[in-house]
C-alpha positions as CSV (number, residue, x, y, z in Angstrom):
1,X,181.8,-113.4,-50.3
2,X,183.5,-112.7,-47.0
3,X,182.7,-109.7,-44.8
4,X,185.7,-107.7,-45.9
5,X,184.8,-108.1,-49.6
6,X,181.2,-106.9,-48.7
7,X,182.3,-103.9,-46.7
8,X,185.2,-102.7,-48.8
9,X,183.4,-102.4,-52.1
10,X,183.4,-98.7,-53.2
11,X,179.6,-98.6,-53.8
12,X,178.8,-100.4,-50.5
13,X,181.2,-98.0,-48.7
14,X,179.2,-95.1,-50.0
15,X,175.9,-96.7,-48.9
16,X,177.4,-97.3,-45.4
17,X,178.6,-93.7,-45.2
18,X,175.2,-92.4,-46.2
19,X,173.5,-94.6,-43.6
20,X,176.1,-93.5,-40.9
21,X,175.1,-89.9,-41.5
22,X,171.4,-90.8,-41.2
23,X,171.4,-93.3,-38.5
24,X,168.5,-91.8,-36.5
25,X,165.8,-92.3,-39.2
26,X,167.5,-94.5,-41.8
27,X,167.1,-94.0,-45.5
28,X,165.0,-95.5,-48.2
29,X,166.7,-96.7,-51.4
30,X,165.2,-93.7,-53.2
31,X,166.8,-91.3,-50.7
32,X,170.1,-93.1,-51.1
33,X,169.9,-92.6,-54.9
34,X,169.5,-88.9,-54.3
35,X,172.6,-88.9,-52.0
36,X,174.8,-91.2,-54.1
37,X,174.2,-89.7,-57.5
38,X,177.2,-91.2,-59.3
39,X,175.8,-94.8,-59.0
40,X,173.0,-96.0,-61.3
41,X,169.8,-96.8,-59.4
42,X,169.8,-100.5,-60.3
43,X,173.4,-100.9,-59.2
44,X,172.6,-99.2,-55.9
45,X,169.6,-101.5,-55.3
46,X,171.8,-104.6,-56.0
47,X,174.4,-103.4,-53.4
48,X,171.7,-102.5,-50.9
49,X,170.5,-106.1,-51.2
50,X,174.0,-107.5,-50.7
51,X,174.5,-105.5,-47.5
52,X,171.0,-106.5,-46.3
53,X,171.6,-110.2,-46.9
54,X,174.9,-110.0,-45.1
55,X,173.2,-108.4,-42.1
56,X,175.3,-105.2,-42.3
57,X,172.2,-103.1,-42.9
58,X,168.7,-103.8,-41.7
59,X,165.2,-102.6,-42.2
60,X,164.2,-100.3,-39.3
61,X,160.7,-99.5,-40.5
62,X,158.4,-99.7,-43.5
63,X,155.9,-97.1,-44.7
64,X,153.1,-97.7,-47.1
65,X,153.3,-95.2,-50.0
66,X,150.4,-95.8,-52.3
67,X,150.5,-99.5,-53.0
68,X,154.2,-99.9,-52.3
69,X,155.9,-100.5,-49.0
70,X,158.9,-98.3,-48.6
71,X,161.7,-99.8,-46.5
72,X,164.0,-97.6,-44.3
73,X,167.5,-99.1,-43.8
74,X,170.0,-98.4,-41.1
75,X,173.5,-99.5,-40.7
76,X,174.2,-102.2,-38.0
77,X,177.3,-100.6,-36.7
78,X,178.5,-103.8,-34.9
79,X,178.1,-105.9,-38.0
80,X,179.8,-103.2,-40.2
81,X,183.0,-103.5,-38.2
82,X,185.8,-105.6,-39.6
83,X,187.4,-107.2,-36.6
84,X,191.1,-108.1,-36.2
85,X,190.5,-111.8,-36.5
86,X,188.7,-111.3,-39.8
87,X,191.4,-109.0,-41.1
88,X,194.4,-111.2,-40.2
89,X,193.1,-114.1,-42.3
90,X,193.2,-112.1,-45.5
91,X,196.0,-112.4,-48.0
92,X,198.5,-109.6,-48.6
93,X,196.9,-108.8,-52.0
94,X,193.4,-108.5,-50.5
95,X,194.7,-106.2,-47.7
96,X,196.4,-104.0,-50.2
97,X,193.3,-104.0,-52.4
98,X,191.1,-102.9,-49.4
99,X,193.5,-100.2,-48.4
100,X,193.3,-98.9,-52.0
101,X,189.5,-98.8,-51.7
102,X,189.8,-97.0,-48.4
103,X,192.2,-94.4,-49.8
104,X,190.0,-94.0,-52.9
105,X,187.0,-93.4,-50.7
106,X,188.9,-90.7,-48.8
107,X,190.0,-89.1,-52.0
108,X,186.4,-89.0,-53.3
109,X,185.2,-87.4,-50.1
110,X,188.0,-84.8,-50.3
111,X,187.1,-84.0,-53.9
112,X,183.5,-83.6,-52.9
113,X,184.5,-81.3,-50.1
114,X,186.6,-79.1,-52.4
115,X,183.7,-79.0,-54.9
116,X,181.4,-77.9,-52.1
117,X,183.8,-75.1,-51.1
118,X,183.9,-73.9,-54.7
119,X,180.1,-73.9,-54.9
120,X,179.8,-72.0,-51.7
121,X,182.7,-69.7,-52.8
122,X,184.5,-70.3,-49.5
123,X,188.2,-69.8,-49.9
124,X,189.4,-71.5,-46.7
125,X,190.1,-75.2,-46.8
126,X,189.9,-76.4,-43.2
127,X,191.0,-80.0,-43.8
128,X,194.2,-81.2,-42.2
129,X,196.6,-84.0,-42.8
130,X,199.3,-85.3,-40.6
131,X,201.8,-88.1,-40.6
132,X,204.0,-88.9,-37.6
133,X,206.2,-91.7,-36.4
134,X,206.0,-92.7,-32.8
135,X,208.8,-94.6,-31.1
136,X,206.9,-96.3,-28.3
137,X,207.0,-99.8,-26.8
138,X,204.2,-102.4,-27.2
139,X,202.4,-101.4,-24.0
140,X,202.4,-97.7,-24.8
141,X,201.3,-98.5,-28.4
142,X,198.3,-100.5,-27.1
143,X,197.5,-97.7,-24.7
144,X,197.7,-95.2,-27.5
145,X,195.4,-97.2,-29.8
146,X,192.9,-97.7,-26.9
147,X,192.8,-94.0,-26.0
148,X,192.5,-92.9,-29.6
149,X,189.6,-95.3,-30.1
150,X,187.9,-94.1,-26.9
151,X,188.3,-90.4,-28.0
152,X,186.8,-91.1,-31.4
153,X,184.0,-93.1,-29.9
154,X,183.2,-90.3,-27.5
155,X,182.6,-87.8,-30.3
156,X,180.9,-90.4,-32.6
157,X,178.4,-91.2,-29.8
158,X,177.5,-87.5,-29.6
159,X,175.9,-87.6,-33.0
160,X,172.4,-87.5,-31.6
161,X,173.2,-84.5,-29.5
162,X,174.6,-82.5,-32.4
163,X,172.1,-83.6,-35.1
164,X,172.4,-80.3,-37.0
165,X,176.2,-80.2,-37.0
166,X,178.0,-81.0,-40.3
167,X,179.5,-84.5,-40.8
168,X,183.2,-84.5,-40.6
169,X,185.4,-87.4,-41.7
170,X,188.3,-88.5,-39.5
171,X,190.4,-91.2,-41.0
172,X,193.2,-92.9,-39.2
173,X,195.6,-95.5,-40.6
174,X,198.0,-97.1,-38.1
175,X,201.0,-99.1,-39.4
176,X,202.4,-100.9,-36.4
177,X,206.0,-101.1,-37.6
178,X,208.0,-99.7,-40.5
């Protein structure tokens, strides 16, 4: 199984997202089961094992609870990135399949967000969507991507400073030419 197949599986994406939101202390498999409630425990454990064997998640600490050793997992953010050279070797069908998983993941998160608004009886949906076409040359396009990445990284790296702030999903899809 290649890295893209490991990362883009819907259950493993949920595990990665849960670990991204808990990167300071990590999570035990039992804590993940409580967060990812729509996946059976045995299935979740199997996917945790796959991610661990692939080096995408790692054990950060172990605690003895009664006679069992509880493992805390964290996401290895570098290993969890799919690099351009890995992406370009995939077939068209695989790329479309992974894009579908990505969109499904976003849809699931948005549905969860709307359900949360209903439970809290908040009327205002603060999510935003935008689509734009930019007519820019290659150099400006590269600059744009670099600046966008730097901006997102700047706020992502602040996670430790804003530990009590809510998690917000920012999803960007760039199609170089249409």
